[in-house]
C-alpha positions as CSV (number, residue, x, y, z in Angstrom):
1,X,0.0,0.0,0.0
2,X,1.4,3.4,-1.1
3,X,0.7,6.1,1.6
4,X,1.5,9.7,0.7
5,X,1.3,12.7,3.0
6,X,2.7,14.0,6.2
7,X,2.4,12.5,9.6
8,X,1.1,14.5,12.6
9,X,4.5,14.8,14.1
10,X,6.0,16.3,10.9
11,X,3.2,18.9,10.8
12,X,3.7,19.7,14.5
13,X,7.4,20.2,13.9
14,X,6.7,22.6,11.0
15,X,4.2,24.6,13.2
16,X,6.8,24.9,16.0
17,X,9.5,26.1,13.6
18,X,7.1,28.7,12.1
19,X,6.2,29.9,15.7
20,X,9.9,30.3,16.6
21,X,10.6,32.3,13.5
22,X,7.6,34.5,14.1
23,X,8.7,35.1,17.7
24,X,12.1,36.3,16.4
25,X,10.7,38.4,13.5
26,X,7.8,40.3,15.1
27,X,9.9,42.2,17.7
28,X,12.4,43.1,15.1
29,X,9.6,44.6,12.9
30,X,8.6,46.8,15.8
31,X,12.1,48.1,16.3
32,X,12.3,48.9,12.5
33,X,9.1,50.9,12.7
34,X,10.4,52.9,15.6
35,X,13.7,53.7,13.8
36,X,11.6,54.8,10.7
37,X,9.6,57.2,12.9
38,X,12.8,58.7,14.4
39,X,14.3,59.1,10.9
40,X,11.1,60.9,9.8
41,X,11.4,63.3,12.8
42,X,15.1,64.0,12.1
43,X,14.4,64.6,8.4
44,X,11.6,67.1,9.3
45,X,13.9,68.9,11.7
46,X,16.6,69.2,9.0
47,X,13.9,70.5,6.6
48,X,12.9,73.1,9.2
49,X,16.6,74.1,9.7
50,X,16.9,74.8,5.9
51,X,13.5,76.6,5.9
52,X,14.6,78.8,8.8
53,X,17.8,79.8,7.0
54,X,15.8,80.8,4.0
55,X,13.3,82.7,6.2
56,X,16.2,84.4,7.9
57,X,17.6,85.7,4.6
58,X,14.2,86.9,3.4
59,X,12.9,88.5,6.6
60,X,15.4,91.1,7.8
61,X,17.7,88.5,9.3
62,X,15.3,87.2,11.9
63,X,14.2,83.6,12.5
64,X,10.6,82.6,12.5
65,X,9.0,81.8,15.9
66,X,6.1,79.9,14.4
67,X,6.1,76.8,12.2
68,X,3.0,78.2,10.4
69,X,5.2,81.0,9.0
70,X,7.4,78.4,7.3
71,X,4.5,76.3,6.1
72,X,2.7,79.3,4.8
73,X,5.7,80.5,2.8
74,X,6.0,77.0,1.2
75,X,9.4,76.5,2.9
76,X,8.4,73.5,5.0
77,X,6.0,70.6,4.5
78,X,5.5,68.2,7.4
79,X,5.8,64.4,7.0
80,X,2.6,62.5,7.7
81,X,2.4,61.9,11.5
82,X,5.2,64.3,12.4
83,X,4.5,67.5,14.4
84,X,7.2,70.1,14.7
85,X,7.0,73.0,17.2
86,X,9.4,75.9,17.3
87,X,10.1,76.3,21.0
88,X,12.2,79.5,21.0
89,X,12.3,81.9,18.2
90,X,13.4,85.3,19.4
91,X,14.7,86.4,16.0
92,X,18.4,85.6,16.7
93,X,18.1,82.0,17.6
94,X,15.6,79.1,17.7
95,X,15.0,75.6,18.9
96,X,12.5,73.1,17.7
97,X,10.9,69.8,18.9
98,X,9.5,67.0,16.6
99,X,7.1,64.3,17.7
100,X,5.4,61.5,16.0
101,X,1.9,60.2,16.8
102,X,3.1,56.6,16.8
103,X,6.0,56.8,19.3
104,X,6.8,58.4,22.6
105,X,10.3,59.4,21.5
106,X,10.8,63.1,20.6
107,X,13.7,64.8,18.8
108,X,15.0,68.2,19.7
109,X,17.0,70.5,17.5
110,X,19.3,73.1,19.2
111,X,20.2,75.7,16.6
112,X,23.0,77.2,18.8
113,X,24.8,73.8,18.7
114,X,23.4,72.5,15.4
115,X,22.5,69.1,16.7
116,X,19.5,66.9,16.8
117,X,19.0,64.7,19.9
118,X,16.3,62.1,20.2
119,X,15.1,60.6,23.5
């Protein structure tokens, strides 16, 4: 008699192997998404930095204190899910914070130093 097919043990082994692979892959996917959100925030802060320098040249050498100014002048366009707030814009210096709706991490840009820090 010719019997073809898989035994129950073979099928259970395959299911266990797939479960192990899923247990490894799913947390890595979450970390990858988190890094993508951070990269989007950093990219937006770099875009705001460039927009601020353009605004500075066109507006009597003062920086904008409101992100709406940069958006309204078509100098800045936010990435979906990212919110940028200019914290201090007194004309001679400025700082900004970026946040994303899908992560608790925020990124800060300090114009005096020229660095972006995420925490």
